[in-house]
Every structure is written in C-alpha cells, then in structure tokens.
KOLVEX-886381 format. One record per residue (C-alpha): residue number from 0; x, y, z. Coordinates in pm, whole numbers, plus 50000, padded with zeros to 5 digits. Layout:
// KOLVEX-886381
+-----+-------+-------+-------+
! num !    c1 !    c2 !    c3 !
+-----+-------+-------+-------+
! NUM !     X !     Y !     Z !
...
+-----+-------+-------+-------+
END
This chain:
// KOLVEX-886381
+-----+-------+-------+-------+
! num !    c1 !    c2 !    c3 !
+-----+-------+-------+-------+
!   0 ! 49962 ! 50014 ! 49988 !
!   1 ! 50169 ! 50360 ! 49894 !
!   2 ! 50208 ! 50637 ! 50133 !
!   3 ! 49903 ! 50815 ! 50114 !
!   4 ! 49711 ! 50489 ! 50148 !
!   5 ! 49858 ! 50516 ! 50487 !
!   6 ! 49790 ! 50838 ! 50554 !
!   7 ! 49450 ! 50801 ! 50459 !
!   8 ! 49354 ! 50500 ! 50675 !
!   9 ! 49516 ! 50684 ! 50990 !
!  10 ! 49289 ! 50948 ! 50933 !
!  11 ! 49005 ! 50751 ! 50886 !
!  12 ! 49143 ! 50486 ! 51147 !
!  13 ! 48913 ! 50640 ! 51488 !
!  14 ! 48616 ! 50566 ! 51270 !
!  15 ! 48714 ! 50227 ! 51185 !
!  16 ! 48837 ! 50128 ! 51558 !
!  17 ! 48478 ! 50286 ! 51658 !
!  18 ! 48286 ! 50065 ! 51362 !
!  19 ! 48430 ! 49760 ! 51538 !
!  20 ! 48325 ! 49824 ! 51859 !
!  21 ! 48017 ! 49850 ! 51785 !
!  22 ! 47778 ! 49511 ! 51781 !
!  23 ! 47886 ! 49290 ! 51508 !
!  24 ! 47523 ! 49191 ! 51490 !
!  25 ! 47396 ! 49531 ! 51403 !
!  26 ! 47678 ! 49691 ! 51204 !
!  27 ! 47945 ! 49554 ! 50991 !
!  28 ! 48274 ! 49721 ! 51043 !
!  29 ! 48451 ! 49819 ! 50710 !
!  30 ! 48712 ! 49651 ! 50578 !
!  31 ! 48979 ! 49921 ! 50606 !
!  32 ! 49121 ! 49904 ! 50288 !
!  33 ! 48959 ! 49775 ! 49940 !
!  34 ! 49293 ! 49837 ! 49737 !
!  35 ! 49439 ! 49456 ! 49541 !
!  36 ! 49080 ! 49392 ! 49455 !
!  37 ! 48802 ! 49434 ! 49222 !
!  38 ! 48488 ! 49721 ! 49308 !
!  39 ! 48154 ! 49605 ! 49145 !
!  40 ! 47914 ! 49852 ! 49094 !
!  41 ! 47586 ! 49760 ! 49102 !
!  42 ! 47305 ! 49946 ! 48974 !
!  43 ! 47016 ! 49972 ! 49151 !
!  44 ! 46653 ! 50008 ! 49060 !
!  45 ! 46563 ! 50226 ! 48808 !
!  46 ! 46412 ! 50518 ! 49037 !
!  47 ! 46437 ! 50374 ! 49371 !
!  48 ! 46814 ! 50526 ! 49545 !
!  49 ! 46947 ! 50183 ! 49621 !
!  50 ! 47281 ! 50204 ! 49382 !
!  51 ! 47605 ! 50088 ! 49620 !
!  52 ! 47938 ! 49898 ! 49596 !
!  53 ! 48048 ! 49565 ! 49664 !
!  54 ! 48447 ! 49460 ! 49644 !
!  55 ! 48600 ! 49101 ! 49611 !
!  56 ! 48975 ! 49094 ! 49679 !
!  57 ! 49241 ! 48976 ! 49465 !
!  58 ! 49243 ! 48650 ! 49616 !
!  59 ! 48876 ! 48595 ! 49669 !
!  60 ! 48856 ! 48536 ! 49969 !
!  61 ! 48748 ! 48902 ! 50130 !
!  62 ! 48415 ! 49030 ! 50026 !
!  63 ! 48165 ! 49283 ! 50166 !
!  64 ! 47883 ! 49448 ! 49971 !
!  65 ! 47781 ! 49784 ! 50033 !
!  66 ! 48118 ! 49952 ! 50100 !
!  67 ! 48072 ! 50294 ! 50035 !
!  68 ! 47754 ! 50306 ! 50333 !
!  69 ! 47911 ! 50123 ! 50560 !
!  70 ! 48237 ! 50371 ! 50543 !
!  71 ! 48034 ! 50656 ! 50487 !
!  72 ! 47731 ! 50598 ! 50736 !
!  73 ! 47440 ! 50785 ! 50683 !
!  74 ! 47528 ! 50815 ! 50344 !
!  75 ! 47396 ! 50655 ! 49997 !
!  76 ! 47540 ! 50670 ! 49669 !
!  77 ! 47202 ! 50777 ! 49484 !
!  78 ! 46993 ! 50650 ! 49212 !
!  79 ! 47099 ! 50391 ! 48911 !
!  80 ! 47482 ! 50317 ! 48944 !
!  81 ! 47647 ! 50348 ! 48574 !
!  82 ! 48002 ! 50369 ! 48565 !
!  83 ! 48298 ! 50359 ! 48780 !
!  84 ! 48632 ! 50591 ! 48669 !
!  85 ! 48938 ! 50526 ! 48860 !
!  86 ! 49189 ! 50813 ! 48865 !
!  87 ! 49461 ! 50878 ! 49070 !
!  88 ! 49401 ! 50807 ! 49458 !
!  89 ! 48987 ! 50840 ! 49347 !
!  90 ! 48712 ! 50653 ! 49174 !
!  91 ! 48400 ! 50865 ! 49011 !
!  92 ! 48070 ! 50688 ! 49061 !
!  93 ! 47862 ! 50802 ! 48793 !
!  94 ! 47450 ! 50805 ! 48908 !
!  95 ! 47234 ! 50838 ! 48559 !
!  96 ! 46913 ! 50899 ! 48733 !
!  97 ! 47042 ! 51131 ! 49049 !
!  98 ! 47241 ! 51318 ! 48787 !
!  99 ! 47554 ! 51343 ! 48965 !
! 100 ! 47851 ! 51165 ! 49047 !
! 101 ! 48007 ! 51051 ! 49372 !
! 102 ! 48395 ! 51093 ! 49430 !
! 103 ! 48586 ! 50874 ! 49679 !
! 104 ! 48892 ! 50798 ! 49791 !
! 105 ! 48929 ! 50422 ! 49605 !
! 106 ! 49151 ! 50241 ! 49831 !
! 107 ! 48948 ! 50356 ! 50160 !
! 108 ! 48593 ! 50460 ! 50030 !
! 109 ! 48618 ! 50755 ! 50235 !
! 110 ! 48385 ! 51043 ! 50071 !
! 111 ! 48561 ! 51351 ! 49888 !
! 112 ! 48327 ! 51518 ! 49711 !
! 113 ! 47966 ! 51524 ! 49478 !
! 114 ! 47958 ! 51647 ! 49124 !
! 115 ! 47555 ! 51759 ! 49093 !
! 116 ! 47556 ! 52042 ! 48815 !
! 117 ! 47636 ! 52041 ! 48451 !
! 118 ! 47525 ! 51662 ! 48397 !
! 119 ! 47187 ! 51511 ! 48259 !
! 120 ! 47106 ! 51178 ! 48212 !
! 121 ! 47488 ! 51074 ! 48267 !
! 122 ! 47635 ! 50757 ! 48126 !
! 123 ! 48024 ! 50683 ! 48107 !
! 124 ! 48329 ! 50823 ! 48236 !
! 125 ! 48711 ! 50903 ! 48110 !
! 126 ! 48948 ! 51061 ! 48156 !
! 127 ! 49224 ! 51286 ! 47973 !
! 128 ! 49495 ! 51534 ! 47925 !
! 129 ! 49395 ! 51601 ! 48314 !
! 130 ! 49038 ! 51596 ! 48300 !
! 131 ! 48756 ! 51420 ! 48320 !
! 132 ! 48539 ! 51341 ! 47997 !
! 133 ! 48147 ! 51200 ! 48111 !
! 134 ! 47870 ! 51091 ! 47834 !
! 135 ! 47524 ! 51267 ! 47919 !
! 136 ! 47199 ! 51166 ! 47662 !
! 137 ! 47027 ! 51488 ! 47817 !
! 138 ! 46629 ! 51443 ! 47747 !
! 139 ! 46611 ! 51076 ! 47581 !
! 140 ! 46396 ! 51186 ! 47385 !
! 141 ! 46544 ! 51482 ! 47197 !
! 142 ! 46839 ! 51386 ! 46930 !
! 143 ! 46981 ! 51735 ! 46927 !
! 144 ! 47053 ! 51764 ! 47373 !
! 145 ! 47322 ! 51527 ! 47395 !
! 146 ! 47719 ! 51660 ! 47513 !
! 147 ! 47989 ! 51514 ! 47673 !
! 148 ! 48101 ! 51689 ! 48027 !
! 149 ! 48404 ! 51808 ! 48090 !
! 150 ! 48494 ! 51795 ! 48481 !
! 151 ! 48812 ! 52008 ! 48641 !
! 152 ! 48939 ! 51750 ! 48843 !
! 153 ! 49076 ! 52005 ! 49126 !
! 154 ! 48696 ! 52204 ! 49164 !
! 155 ! 48537 ! 51884 ! 49096 !
! 156 ! 48253 ! 52120 ! 48845 !
! 157 ! 48166 ! 52087 ! 48495 !
! 158 ! 48382 ! 52322 ! 48350 !
! 159 ! 48253 ! 52304 ! 47969 !
! 160 ! 48019 ! 52086 ! 47764 !
! 161 ! 48100 ! 51951 ! 47414 !
! 162 ! 47788 ! 51863 ! 47174 !
! 163 ! 47764 ! 51531 ! 47039 !
! 164 ! 47492 ! 51359 ! 46805 !
! 165 ! 47263 ! 51176 ! 47009 !
! 166 ! 47319 ! 50869 ! 47243 !
! 167 ! 47674 ! 50912 ! 47361 !
! 168 ! 47725 ! 50577 ! 47595 !
! 169 ! 48122 ! 50425 ! 47628 !
! 170 ! 48383 ! 50574 ! 47608 !
! 171 ! 48752 ! 50601 ! 47643 !
! 172 ! 49130 ! 50801 ! 47618 !
! 173 ! 49346 ! 50669 ! 47387 !
! 174 ! 49687 ! 50929 ! 47309 !
! 175 ! 49501 ! 51205 ! 47441 !
! 176 ! 49186 ! 51216 ! 47266 !
! 177 ! 48876 ! 51024 ! 47367 !
! 178 ! 48684 ! 50814 ! 47161 !
! 179 ! 48282 ! 50783 ! 47218 !
! 180 ! 48055 ! 50544 ! 47132 !
! 181 ! 47739 ! 50651 ! 46971 !
! 182 ! 47492 ! 50383 ! 47049 !
! 183 ! 47210 ! 50641 ! 46999 !
! 184 ! 47010 ! 50646 ! 47359 !
! 185 ! 46651 ! 50577 ! 47239 !
! 186 ! 46740 ! 50555 ! 46875 !
! 187 ! 47009 ! 50380 ! 46742 !
! 188 ! 47367 ! 50482 ! 46650 !
! 189 ! 47645 ! 50356 ! 46442 !
! 190 ! 47911 ! 50642 ! 46489 !
! 191 ! 48208 ! 50730 ! 46707 !
! 192 ! 48316 ! 51074 ! 46772 !
! 193 ! 48656 ! 51136 ! 46834 !
! 194 ! 48755 ! 51454 ! 47082 !
! 195 ! 49052 ! 51668 ! 47077 !
! 196 ! 49103 ! 51749 ! 47435 !
! 197 ! 49329 ! 52032 ! 47388 !
! 198 ! 49053 ! 52232 ! 47251 !
! 199 ! 48752 ! 52004 ! 47338 !
! 200 ! 48600 ! 52000 ! 47007 !
! 201 ! 48484 ! 51707 ! 46823 !
! 202 ! 48846 ! 51629 ! 46559 !
! 203 ! 48647 ! 51366 ! 46389 !
! 204 ! 48356 ! 51100 ! 46320 !
! 205 ! 48426 ! 50732 ! 46228 !
! 206 ! 48120 ! 50523 ! 46083 !
! 207 ! 48177 ! 50172 ! 46272 !
! 208 ! 47844 ! 49989 ! 46253 !
! 209 ! 47471 ! 49947 ! 46427 !
! 210 ! 47474 ! 49995 ! 46788 !
! 211 ! 47874 ! 50038 ! 46928 !
! 212 ! 47821 ! 49921 ! 47270 !
! 213 ! 48200 ! 49826 ! 47392 !
! 214 ! 48557 ! 49948 ! 47302 !
! 215 ! 48870 ! 49852 ! 47404 !
! 216 ! 49245 ! 49978 ! 47257 !
! 217 ! 49496 ! 49743 ! 47172 !
! 218 ! 49871 ! 49799 ! 47011 !
! 219 ! 49746 ! 50112 ! 46883 !
! 220 ! 49375 ! 50016 ! 46736 !
! 221 ! 49034 ! 50068 ! 46874 !
! 222 ! 48838 ! 49714 ! 46834 !
! 223 ! 48455 ! 49821 ! 46856 !
! 224 ! 48167 ! 49567 ! 46925 !
! 225 ! 47874 ! 49697 ! 46726 !
! 226 ! 47522 ! 49456 ! 46861 !
! 227 ! 47358 ! 49547 ! 46558 !
! 228 ! 46995 ! 49655 ! 46546 !
! 229 ! 46770 ! 49446 ! 46738 !
! 230 ! 46511 ! 49200 ! 46611 !
! 231 ! 46239 ! 49464 ! 46764 !
! 232 ! 46391 ! 49684 ! 46507 !
! 233 ! 46213 ! 49818 ! 46166 !
! 234 ! 46536 ! 49598 ! 46005 !
! 235 ! 46672 ! 49431 ! 46236 !
! 236 ! 47110 ! 49363 ! 46166 !
! 237 ! 47345 ! 49153 ! 46280 !
! 238 ! 47659 ! 49263 ! 46468 !
! 239 ! 48008 ! 49329 ! 46374 !
! 240 ! 48364 ! 49333 ! 46498 !
! 241 ! 48511 ! 49696 ! 46422 !
! 242 ! 48925 ! 49708 ! 46417 !
! 243 ! 48983 ! 50137 ! 46396 !
! 244 ! 49382 ! 50230 ! 46288 !
! 245 ! 49400 ! 50505 ! 46561 !
! 246 ! 49743 ! 50666 ! 46381 !
! 247 ! 49447 ! 50799 ! 46131 !
! 248 ! 49137 ! 50728 ! 46272 !
! 249 ! 49012 ! 50497 ! 45992 !
! 250 ! 48849 ! 50122 ! 45952 !
! 251 ! 49071 ! 49906 ! 45877 !
! 252 ! 48909 ! 49579 ! 45897 !
! 253 ! 48508 ! 49482 ! 45968 !
! 254 ! 48420 ! 49109 ! 46115 !
! 255 ! 48024 ! 49036 ! 46003 !
! 256 ! 47879 ! 48809 ! 46273 !
! 257 ! 47624 ! 48551 ! 46170 !
! 258 ! 47268 ! 48675 ! 46080 !
! 259 ! 47034 ! 48765 ! 46407 !
! 260 ! 47385 ! 48758 ! 46628 !
! 261 ! 47402 ! 49056 ! 46868 !
! 262 ! 47753 ! 49026 ! 47043 !
! 263 ! 47876 ! 49292 ! 47356 !
! 264 ! 48085 ! 49317 ! 47650 !
! 265 ! 48428 ! 49291 ! 47474 !
! 266 ! 48680 ! 49318 ! 47643 !
! 267 ! 49048 ! 49217 ! 47536 !
! 268 ! 49343 ! 49075 ! 47737 !
! 269 ! 49697 ! 48985 ! 47587 !
! 270 ! 49618 ! 48948 ! 47223 !
! 271 ! 49298 ! 48756 ! 47315 !
! 272 ! 48944 ! 48952 ! 47209 !
! 273 ! 48671 ! 48846 ! 47447 !
! 274 ! 48270 ! 48868 ! 47368 !
! 275 ! 47940 ! 48783 ! 47513 !
! 276 ! 47664 ! 48652 ! 47285 !
! 277 ! 47378 ! 48591 ! 47549 !
! 278 ! 47512 ! 48338 ! 47801 !
! 279 ! 47759 ! 48221 ! 47591 !
! 280 ! 48130 ! 48377 ! 47640 !
! 281 ! 48293 ! 48388 ! 47322 !
! 282 ! 48712 ! 48400 ! 47249 !
! 283 ! 48941 ! 48499 ! 46910 !
! 284 ! 49294 ! 48700 ! 46825 !
! 285 ! 49295 ! 49029 ! 46812 !
! 286 ! 49457 ! 48975 ! 46427 !
! 287 ! 49156 ! 48691 ! 46347 !
! 288 ! 48991 ! 48754 ! 46045 !
! 289 ! 48692 ! 48543 ! 46114 !
! 290 ! 48507 ! 48504 ! 46376 !
! 291 ! 48442 ! 48150 ! 46616 !
! 292 ! 48166 ! 47945 ! 46559 !
! 293 ! 48181 ! 47761 ! 46901 !
! 294 ! 48167 ! 47921 ! 47254 !
! 295 ! 48451 ! 47915 ! 47494 !
! 296 ! 48209 ! 47809 ! 47761 !
! 297 ! 47843 ! 47880 ! 47867 !
! 298 ! 47721 ! 48039 ! 48187 !
! 299 ! 47375 ! 47879 ! 48136 !
! 300 ! 47485 ! 47613 ! 48419 !
! 301 ! 47476 ! 47915 ! 48654 !
! 302 ! 47100 ! 47974 ! 48524 !
! 303 ! 47237 ! 48312 ! 48368 !
! 304 ! 46964 ! 48428 ! 48155 !
! 305 ! 47214 ! 48660 ! 47953 !
! 306 ! 47550 ! 48833 ! 48089 !
! 307 ! 47482 ! 49197 ! 48252 !
! 308 ! 47857 ! 49237 ! 48305 !
! 309 ! 48165 ! 49133 ! 48164 !
! 310 ! 48512 ! 49149 ! 48261 !
! 311 ! 48883 ! 48913 ! 48178 !
! 312 ! 49175 ! 49018 ! 48419 !
! 313 ! 49485 ! 48832 ! 48497 !
! 314 ! 49348 ! 48482 ! 48405 !
! 315 ! 48966 ! 48505 ! 48542 !
! 316 ! 48668 ! 48593 ! 48350 !
! 317 ! 48396 ! 48791 ! 48597 !
! 318 ! 48047 ! 48781 ! 48511 !
! 319 ! 47790 ! 48957 ! 48629 !
! 320 ! 47403 ! 48844 ! 48616 !
! 321 ! 47119 ! 49076 ! 48709 !
! 322 ! 46898 ! 48782 ! 48786 !
! 323 ! 46551 ! 48897 ! 48777 !
! 324 ! 46665 ! 49303 ! 48792 !
! 325 ! 46471 ! 49340 ! 49132 !
! 326 ! 46647 ! 49040 ! 49304 !
! 327 ! 47028 ! 49074 ! 49408 !
! 328 ! 47243 ! 48991 ! 49180 !
! 329 ! 47519 ! 48726 ! 49132 !
! 330 ! 47877 ! 48741 ! 49019 !
! 331 ! 48076 ! 48452 ! 48902 !
! 332 ! 48464 ! 48426 ! 48843 !
! 333 ! 48592 ! 48149 ! 48608 !
! 334 ! 48880 ! 48030 ! 48507 !
! 335 ! 49004 ! 48156 ! 48170 !
! 336 ! 48889 ! 47827 ! 48022 !
! 337 ! 48548 ! 47865 ! 48191 !
! 338 ! 48562 ! 47680 ! 48488 !
! 339 ! 48401 ! 47850 ! 48784 !
! 340 ! 48572 ! 47918 ! 49065 !
! 341 ! 48404 ! 48152 ! 49249 !
! 342 ! 48048 ! 48292 ! 49341 !
! 343 ! 47933 ! 48597 ! 49541 !
! 344 ! 47567 ! 48746 ! 49553 !
! 345 ! 47574 ! 49094 ! 49514 !
! 346 ! 47311 ! 49387 ! 49515 !
! 347 ! 47061 ! 49457 ! 49276 !
! 348 ! 47218 ! 49454 ! 48889 !
! 349 ! 47622 ! 49420 ! 48929 !
! 350 ! 47682 ! 49661 ! 48652 !
! 351 ! 48046 ! 49677 ! 48595 !
! 352 ! 48410 ! 49553 ! 48750 !
! 353 ! 48662 ! 49806 ! 48840 !
! 354 ! 48999 ! 49650 ! 48908 !
! 355 ! 49179 ! 49889 ! 49209 !
! 356 ! 49523 ! 49783 ! 49206 !
+-----+-------+-------+-------+
END
C-alpha cells in the first residue's frame, strides 16, 4: 500500500475502530482498505435510490457489500449506478438517474466530493489531459441535446460541454484523445466521435456499425463491438467487430457476425479478444479475420439468462448476472478456460467490474 493510502487510513482509523467496537449484529465494520481487489458497481433499481458498491479481494477470500455506506454512515450513493472511473487515488461513481457523480477515495471509500451540476442523464466517464469526460444523453427523447461534460478535477465542477450526436455511451482515452461510442440513446447510432482534449472539440467522426456498445484499445488499434439493430427494430441487423487504426482514425477491418447475432461486452486481455452473445462467452485473437462458431463456454449452468456485465483480468473471467433485475444479483468468477471458481451474491443489477490495484 502506498504512502497516501497509509496516511488516509491513519486519519480514518478512529471511525474504523469505533465501527469495530459496535455490536457486530447491528453494524458490519468496514474493511479499512479496498485495494488489491475488484470494485463491483451495483446499478440498483431505476428510481429506487439503491445503487451500491461491493468488493472482492484478488485472492477471492475477502468480500463485502455496500462498502460506500459502511464507510460513510448516513450516506447512500444514489440512483442507478452507471459507471466508475478510476483516476489517481480517486473513484468517480456516475449515478445516471441522480444526475450526479460521487467522488470517493478508491482505497478507503471515504467520501471526497459530489458533482451534481452540469450533468443530464450521465452515462460513462474517462480521463484525458488532466480532465474528466462524461457522456450525457440529456433528454433521451431529444436527438439534439446530447453532450460530453468536461470536469475540472481540481474543483469537481463541470467546466464546459461538448455537443455531440445522439446517444453518447461508452468512452475511452487514447493518446490524449477521447473516443465516444454513439449507441443512440433511445434510438440507434452507428458512429464514434473523436474529441481533441486540447480544444475540447469533436475532431473526427468514424462510422463503425449499428449500435456500438463496447470499446477496447490494443497495440494502436481500437476494437469496437457493434451489437446491431435488435429484432424489434424496423429492420434487424447483425453485429460487427470493427477495428480502427488510431494513427489515422480510419476503419481497417470489419468482421460481420452471423444473422440475428447481437454481441456485447468486448474485453481484450493480451492478444485475446473476448465478447459475449446471450449467455455464452466467446474468445478470438486480435488479428483474427473470422469469428469463432463455438463458444469458449456458457454460463447457463449457473442459470444466467444473459451476461449483464463482464470483464477479463489476471487469467480470470468475471460475469455479472442481473437475475430478475429486482432481486440481489450474482457475480461468477471463472478460470480463463471457463471453470467456475467462485460466486458471490451482490446487490441489485451488478453493472461493472473495476480493478483497484
């Protein structure tokens, strides 16, 4: 644990000791440190105000739910947890329906600040050039009020807004540029926006495929999984795996999925590309020109109707199961070949995994 973490723990230790002295049957004590593990964002029910964070240690021995409220008595995260961005010693928790971001120390969960101005239907967050960038849908029924909010990381205020086309969703940083996938809000998008973080303007637009839902960078290329238009759209389309050359922001290859196939949850570990289709996990190579026809493994044995959240890290595969979207969700941890090693009951709708090293 680094020096900053030690100092913060020392400052907070009176609270931790006090918590430990209380009746264990009434109040669970905070762990004290939440590094060397995985933070799990539980979305909670829309309109219920029950978003939360869970923690699992890297050795899978230590697990705890509701860690934000345990560390900050009397506080709740808010409504509809959407994303977590890790930046230096901080975690920025985006709360969609609450139209705010809660900032906490990522290693202790101690509350630092609340960003509750300048956001409208916020979705996902990334960091570039010393600033935060948050996608916002605005009014989901309007195609003209979407934007990326720029956050001053010293004052925790929205300093400006970058207008973009409808439905900005996933966002990531590469080489001080920000790439935004336009899933389309309540409609359907097919483009990426490239934002110059020096001028905070859209420098380029890249057409990729219908409903881009996840992004990953590997070896100077941006990989995009496009889910395709669903069966209930006016005209269903299949998904695509698109590779973008980041040297010139042009599409270098596109691989089409089979008809009526709608992939999601792209992740890349080393040279391996992972994604999900329904309850199945697929694996291919970053240089592949065709897609596998057989899944690496399925999660149906665990009763997973469809993989809600997904991540691959340190030779482990993490799957979040939303169950019925109102009961407590489940998290399953598999080996890299698909053997189930661990499972945990978390809170409502496990929406994302964030590796807190």
